[in-house]
KOLVO-938038 format. One record per residue (C-alpha): x, y, z; residue in one letter. Coordinates in steps of 0.2 Angstrom, whole numbers, padded with zeros to 4 digits, always signed. Layout:
N
XYZa;...
This chain:
367
+0430-0053-0636x;+0449-0052-0638x;+0457-0064-0625x;+0473-0057-0617x;+0487-0068-0623x;+0495-0079-0610x;+0515-0079-0608x;+0515-0097-0615x;+0504-0094-0631x;+0511-0100-0647x;+0514-0091-0664x;+0499-0094-0676x;+0511-0095-0691x;+0521-0109-0684x;+0522-0126-0693x;+0520-0143-0684x;+0538-0145-0677x;+0540-0127-0670x;+0523-0129-0662x;+0528-0145-0653x;+0544-0137-0648x;+0535-0122-0642x;+0523-0132-0632x;+0537-0140-0623x;+0545-0123-0619x;+0529-0114-0614x;+0525-0109-0597x;+0509-0119-0599x;+0495-0124-0610x;+0476-0123-0609x;+0467-0138-0614x;+0448-0139-0618x;+0439-0156-0618x;+0422-0160-0626x;+0414-0175-0617x;+0400-0182-0627x;+0390-0198-0628x;+0402-0207-0639x;+0419-0199-0637x;+0430-0188-0627x;+0440-0175-0638x;+0453-0165-0629x;+0464-0151-0638x;+0477-0138-0633x;+0470-0121-0639x;+0480-0105-0642x;+0474-0088-0637x;+0468-0085-0655x;+0457-0101-0654x;+0468-0112-0664x;+0468-0130-0660x;+0486-0135-0659x;+0485-0154-0654x;+0471-0166-0650x;+0469-0183-0642x;+0453-0194-0642x;+0446-0207-0631x;+0430-0217-0633x;+0416-0214-0620x;+0410-0230-0612x;+0392-0225-0611x;+0381-0221-0596x;+0380-0239-0589x;+0397-0238-0581x;+0404-0230-0565x;+0408-0211-0567x;+0427-0215-0563x;+0428-0224-0579x;+0423-0209-0589x;+0434-0198-0579x;+0449-0209-0582x;+0446-0207-0601x;+0445-0188-0599x;+0461-0187-0589x;+0470-0198-0601x;+0465-0187-0616x;+0470-0171-0607x;+0487-0178-0603x;+0490-0185-0620x;+0485-0168-0628x;+0496-0158-0617x;+0511-0170-0620x;+0527-0164-0611x;+0520-0146-0610x;+0515-0140-0592x;+0497-0139-0590x;+0490-0122-0585x;+0471-0125-0585x;+0457-0137-0591x;+0440-0132-0598x;+0427-0146-0598x;+0412-0145-0610x;+0399-0159-0604x;+0384-0165-0614x;+0372-0163-0600x;+0364-0151-0587x;+0377-0142-0577x;+0372-0133-0561x;+0372-0114-0560x;+0389-0114-0550x;+0398-0124-0563x;+0402-0138-0551x;+0391-0153-0555x;+0383-0162-0570x;+0366-0164-0564x;+0360-0175-0578x;+0368-0182-0594x;+0357-0193-0605x;+0372-0202-0612x;+0385-0201-0598x;+0384-0209-0580x;+0385-0192-0571x;+0370-0188-0561x;+0373-0174-0548x;+0392-0178-0548x;+0405-0165-0542x;+0414-0166-0559x;+0424-0150-0558x;+0431-0153-0541x;+0436-0171-0546x;+0446-0165-0561x;+0454-0151-0552x;+0460-0163-0539x;+0467-0175-0551x;+0475-0163-0563x;+0480-0150-0550x;+0476-0135-0561x;+0461-0123-0562x;+0446-0132-0570x;+0430-0124-0578x;+0415-0135-0581x;+0400-0130-0592x;+0387-0137-0604x;+0394-0141-0622x;+0381-0129-0631x;+0387-0115-0619x;+0405-0118-0623x;+0402-0119-0642x;+0393-0102-0641x;+0408-0094-0631x;+0419-0101-0645x;+0408-0094-0659x;+0408-0077-0650x;+0426-0076-0647x;+0432-0083-0664x;+0418-0087-0675x;+0401-0083-0682x;+0395-0072-0667x;+0412-0062-0666x;+0409-0043-0665x;+0391-0045-0658x;+0385-0039-0642x;+0371-0052-0641x;+0368-0068-0649x;+0358-0085-0648x;+0367-0101-0652x;+0356-0115-0658x;+0364-0132-0662x;+0354-0145-0672x;+0359-0163-0669x;+0349-0178-0663x;+0340-0165-0653x;+0342-0146-0651x;+0354-0137-0639x;+0357-0119-0637x;+0364-0104-0627x;+0361-0086-0624x;+0376-0074-0626x;+0376-0056-0619x;+0392-0047-0621x;+0402-0063-0623x;+0395-0070-0607x;+0383-0085-0606x;+0366-0082-0597x;+0365-0098-0588x;+0350-0095-0577x;+0347-0099-0558x;+0349-0118-0561x;+0362-0116-0575x;+0350-0124-0587x;+0345-0109-0598x;+0346-0112-0617x;+0337-0129-0617x;+0327-0123-0632x;+0324-0140-0639x;+0310-0143-0626x;+0300-0127-0629x;+0282-0133-0634x;+0278-0127-0652x;+0263-0139-0655x;+0251-0142-0640x;+0247-0161-0639x;+0260-0164-0653x;+0272-0178-0656x;+0279-0187-0640x;+0296-0182-0635x;+0309-0193-0625x;+0309-0179-0612x;+0291-0185-0607x;+0283-0170-0615x;+0273-0167-0631x;+0276-0155-0646x;+0294-0151-0641x;+0303-0140-0654x;+0316-0153-0657x;+0303-0166-0663x;+0300-0155-0678x;+0317-0146-0681x;+0333-0157-0678x;+0343-0170-0687x;+0331-0184-0681x;+0316-0174-0688x;+0325-0172-0705x;+0327-0191-0706x;+0310-0194-0700x;+0302-0182-0713x;+0312-0191-0727x;+0307-0209-0721x;+0288-0204-0721x;+0289-0201-0740x;+0296-0218-0744x;+0283-0227-0755x;+0274-0211-0759x;+0286-0202-0770x;+0301-0209-0780x;+0317-0205-0771x;+0336-0210-0772x;+0336-0211-0753x;+0329-0229-0754x;+0344-0234-0764x;+0356-0225-0752x;+0349-0234-0737x;+0348-0251-0747x;+0329-0251-0745x;+0330-0251-0726x;+0323-0235-0719x;+0331-0238-0702x;+0348-0236-0710x;+0344-0219-0717x;+0355-0205-0710x;+0356-0186-0710x;+0371-0185-0721x;+0362-0196-0734x;+0348-0184-0734x;+0360-0170-0737x;+0369-0178-0751x;+0352-0183-0759x;+0347-0164-0758x;+0362-0158-0766x;+0359-0171-0780x;+0342-0163-0783x;+0331-0177-0774x;+0314-0169-0771x;+0310-0179-0755x;+0326-0174-0747x;+0324-0156-0752x;+0306-0156-0745x;+0313-0163-0729x;+0325-0149-0727x;+0311-0136-0731x;+0301-0144-0717x;+0315-0143-0704x;+0320-0125-0710x;+0302-0119-0708x;+0301-0126-0690x;+0318-0118-0687x;+0311-0101-0692x;+0296-0103-0681x;+0306-0107-0665x;+0319-0094-0669x;+0304-0081-0670x;+0299-0086-0653x;+0316-0084-0646x;+0319-0067-0655x;+0303-0061-0648x;+0309-0065-0630x;+0328-0060-0632x;+0329-0048-0647x;+0347-0053-0651x;+0359-0046-0664x;+0362-0063-0672x;+0357-0081-0672x;+0371-0094-0675x;+0365-0111-0681x;+0377-0125-0678x;+0377-0144-0679x;+0378-0156-0694x;+0361-0151-0701x;+0368-0134-0705x;+0380-0142-0718x;+0365-0140-0730x;+0368-0121-0730x;+0354-0111-0739x;+0343-0127-0741x;+0340-0125-0722x;+0343-0106-0719x;+0332-0099-0733x;+0316-0107-0727x;+0321-0103-0710x;+0322-0084-0714x;+0305-0084-0723x;+0297-0093-0708x;+0306-0081-0696x;+0299-0066-0706x;+0281-0073-0706x;+0281-0078-0688x;+0289-0064-0679x;+0278-0051-0672x;+0282-0034-0679x;+0294-0041-0691x;+0291-0026-0703x;+0295-0013-0690x;+0312-0020-0683x;+0329-0026-0689x;+0329-0045-0690x;+0343-0054-0683x;+0355-0063-0695x;+0354-0081-0696x;+0372-0086-0698x;+0380-0104-0700x;+0392-0108-0686x;+0411-0108-0692x;+0420-0118-0679x;+0412-0135-0682x;+0414-0150-0671x;+0429-0143-0661x;+0418-0128-0655x;+0415-0135-0638x;+0433-0139-0633x;+0438-0122-0640x;+0425-0113-0629x;+0429-0123-0614x;+0448-0118-0616x;+0442-0099-0618x;+0433-0100-0601x;+0447-0108-0592x;+0459-0095-0600x;+0448-0081-0594x;+0448-0088-0576x;+0466-0092-0575x;+0473-0075-0582x;+0461-0066-0570x;+0468-0075-0555x;+0486-0073-0560x;+0484-0055-0564x;+0492-0044-0550x;+0478-0035-0540x;+0474-0018-0545x;+0480-0005-0532x;+0475+0013-0529x;+0489+0026-0528x;+0487+0045-0527x;+0493+0053-0543x;+0505+0067-0541x;+0499+0084-0546x;+0505+0102-0546x;+0507+0110-0529x;+0492+0121-0531x;+0480+0106-0530x;+0475+0103-0512x;+0468+0085-0514x;+0475+0070-0522x;+0467+0062-0537x;+0465+0043-0537x;+0469+0034-0552x;+0469+0015-0557x;+0486+0008-0559x;
């Protein structure tokens, strides 16, 4: 979707100093904020999806009052905007956001539980505020400026500690009646399988995530020779996803087998989602996707084998996400830009269009 440029938008070709001057002179800037379990990242975003300036704060965790987190968010927004007038703020929250986009119902790493987050920020910042789940915001960003651009329908799947996701139809996120659509990570793929922190068993993210990748690699310690033992100094608890990625690139068999397992489960889960939604493309985001074809090649193979009627249909492309860790704040800014421009646009009026005298009835046209 091509967003309508706002009167205060900046030239993409500008270098740093003209950008800062333009920010000060602009009618107003849109700021997106990604609120995660460890940090708050705010950024001024242009109409073309360019992040012009950012500000960061630490997230104090979930064992504090909500006001402390909100102070960090407000401070980051104001620092990012600087001297420029603030026109709107989009908040991408790592948690369950209700269907009205008003409250964070639950966030595993933040103190928000049923809090009226959107209204609080709107009162404090005195500008339009939009609130949504971080995966939904990342999907909007990829549709507007990234890997899903030009598609009519797409799925977004983010592989991190767990699995997040979103369903996009014509550039709009399908949120569901509770606002919680897209929680793909907790689809059960193995009945009576591994226990999940959600309380269920056999959830997809227990087999296909950054955490699963590390676990698969650890399980091979002592059974096969691997450079991973050296990378983590012989302490499996210190093994990380980037270490597994580096080892796979260096040709380590254990690391490559771990990626093959995650990729295979990725394809199985995607096949279930494609059977239900039949999208044009599936965008894969998160740190694990940095492995590229080591992850996506086995996923495509598993998708073809698992999807019913695969030989009779066009399979969706599996595309790596393009916008990286700033996708959430970019998508949040897109959402608040849409809302603000729609509100500021003069109402459409109906006027009779003049016609030749022989026409007896006026023809109505949109102006």
